[in-house]
C-alpha positions in Angstrom: 16.7 -10.9 16.4 16.7 -10.8 12.6 18.6 -7.8 11.7 17.7 -8.1 7.8 14.3 -8.5 8.7 14.7 -5.1 11.1 16.6 -3.5 8.5 14.7 -3.6 5.8 11.0 -3.5 7.6 12.9 0.4 8.6 13.5 1.0 5.3 10.0 0.3 4.6 8.9 2.4 7.1 10.5 5.4 6.2 9.5 5.0 2.9 6.3 4.8 3.9 6.5 8.5 6.0 8.7 9.9 3.6 6.2 9.5 0.4 3.2 10.9 2.4 5.7 13.6 3.5 7.3 15.1 0.2 4.6 13.8 -2.3 1.2 14.3 -0.9 1.5 17.2 1.6 0.1 19.3 -1.1 -3.1 17.7 -2.2 -6.9 18.2 -1.5 -7.5 17.1 2.7 -9.8 14.0 1.0 -7.5 12.7 -1.5 -4.6 13.4 0.9 -6.0 11.6 4.0 -6.7 8.3 1.5 -3.2 8.2 0.5 -2.2 8.7 4.4 -4.7 5.5 5.2 -2.7 3.2 2.6 0.5 4.6 3.2 1.4 4.9 7.4 -1.0 1.6 7.2 1.8 0.3 5.8 4.7 1.6 7.7 2.9 0.9 10.9 2.0 -2.8 10.1 6.4 -2.4 9.4 6.9 -0.3 12.1 4.7 -3.3 14.7 6.5 -5.6 12.8 10.4 -4.1 13.2 9.8 -4.3 17.2 8.7 -7.8 17.2 11.5 -9.2 15.0 13.4 -6.9 17.3 12.6 -10.0 19.8 9.1 -8.9 21.0 7.0 -11.9 20.2 4.2 -10.6 22.1 3.6 -8.3 19.0 2.7 -11.1 16.4 -0.7 -11.1 16.5 -0.6 -7.3 16.4 1.5 -7.6 13.5 -0.9 -10.0 11.9 -3.7 -7.9 12.5 -2.3 -4.6 11.3 -0.9 -6.5 7.8 -4.4 -7.6 7.7 -6.1 -3.6 7.7 -2.9 -3.2 5.4 -4.3 -5.5 2.9 -8.0 -3.5 3.4 -8.3 -0.3 4.4 -4.8 0.1 2.8 -5.7 -1.0 -0.3 -9.6 0.1 -0.3 -8.3 3.9 0.2 -5.0 3.6 -2.7 -7.8 1.8 -5.3 -9.9 4.9 -4.8 -6.9 7.4 -4.8 -5.5 6.5 -7.7 -8.8 6.6 -9.3 -8.8 10.1 -8.0 -5.0 11.0 -8.9 -5.3 9.9 -12.5 -8.9 11.5 -13.5 -7.8 14.3 -11.1 -10.5 14.6 -9.4 -11.2 15.9 -6.0 -12.8 13.4 -3.5 -15.7 14.5 -1.6 -16.9 13.7 1.7 -19.1 10.9 1.3 -16.6 8.9 -0.8 -13.7 9.4 1.6 -16.3 8.1 4.0 -17.8 5.2 2.0 -14.4 4.4 1.4 -13.4 4.5 4.7 -16.4 2.3 6.0 -15.9 -0.2 3.0 -12.4 -1.0 3.7 -12.8 -1.1 7.3 -16.1 -3.5 6.6 -13.6 -5.7 5.0 -11.1 -5.6 7.7 -13.4 -6.8 10.4 -14.5 -9.6 8.4 -11.1 -11.1 7.4 -10.6 -11.2 11.3 -13.0 -13.4 11.4 -12.0 -17.0 11.1 -14.2 -18.4 8.9 -13.4 -16.0 6.6 -10.6 -15.5 7.0 -9.1 -17.6 4.2 -10.0 -14.5 1.8 -7.4 -12.6 3.0 -4.8 -12.9 0.3 -7.8 -12.5 -2.5 -8.3 -8.6 -1.0 -4.6 -7.3 -1.9 -4.9 -9.2 -5.6 -8.2 -7.9 -6.6 -7.3 -4.6 -5.1 -3.7 -4.6 -7.6 -5.8 -6.0 -10.6 -8.0 -2.9 -10.4 -4.7 -0.8 -10.0 -3.7 -2.4 -13.1 -7.1 -1.5 -15.4 -7.2 2.3 -13.9 -3.5 2.6 -14.6 -3.8 0.9 -18.5 -7.0 2.9 -19.4 -4.9 5.9 -18.2 -2.1 5.0 -20.4 -4.4 4.9 -23.2 -5.5 8.1 -22.4 -2.0 9.2 -22.4 -1.5 10.3 -19.1 1.7 9.3 -18.2 1.1 9.4 -14.3 -0.5 5.4 -15.4 3.0 4.5 -16.4 3.6 4.9 -12.4 0.8 3.0 -11.1 1.7 0.4 -13.5 5.0 0.0 -11.8 3.6 0.3 -8.6 1.3 -2.6 -8.8 4.0 -4.8 -10.3 5.6 -4.4 -7.4 2.7 -4.6 -5.0 1.9 -7.9 -7.0 5.5 -8.8 -6.8 5.6 -8.4 -3.1 2.5 -10.6 -2.8 4.7 -13.4 -4.1 7.6 -13.1 -2.0 7.5 -16.5 -1.1 8.5 -17.3 -4.6 12.2 -16.4 -4.3 13.1 -17.6 -0.7 16.5 -18.5 -2.5 17.2 -15.7 -3.4 16.3 -13.8 -0.6 14.4 -13.8 3.0 10.8 -13.7 1.4 9.9 -10.8 4.4 13.1 -8.7 3.0 11.7 -8.9 -0.6 8.5 -8.5 0.3 9.8 -5.1 2.5 12.0 -4.1 -0.4 9.6 -4.7 -3.2 6.5 -2.7 -1.3 9.4 0.2 -0.8 9.5 0.9 -4.2 5.7 0.9 -5.0 5.3 3.3 -2.6 7.9 6.0 -4.2 5.8 4.7 -7.3 2.8 6.0 -6.3 4.7 8.9 -4.9 6.4 9.7 -8.4 2.9 9.6 -9.8 1.6 12.0 -7.9 4.4 14.5 -8.4 2.8 17.7 -10.1 3.7 16.9 -14.2 6.1 20.2 -14.5 8.7 17.2 -12.7 7.4 14.1 -14.1 9.8 13.2 -16.2 
């Protein structure tokens, strides 16, 4: 049992569910579903991690698979959802289905032993695309872009969690940085009248 991992993972689970419930409850259906896939796959991976860190070693393969699902389907969904958010687009069924199929294709591909080596590349590319979308949005004076930049920076820091091993355990750092990223995404989606 690793208490610090259980605590940080529980905070991440709560943040994912809370951000989805509070910030994304009133947007259009397909946009909300894409945010849901991103936030809830992240939360589900953290929840399985909490149970794993509480002593259930048999969940390690499932935990690893859920992290890959979050890093593929979740990242593809958030890139499409952020594009729609920054450009004030309501996604169509076709875009939604295409995004899900592409995310699942990446997930299934990265489960194969020969392709598994490329697993870290998908979230890194997703973060790069998010940053480019956000910077382009900022150039158009869209203040939501700033929150997306902050979220992408936190996601980028989370992927480099191993570099902070001396200060805080990398797993805890990953959980806390991802929690901040989710909150920043939620702030980006706030109605303009509430954006500060």
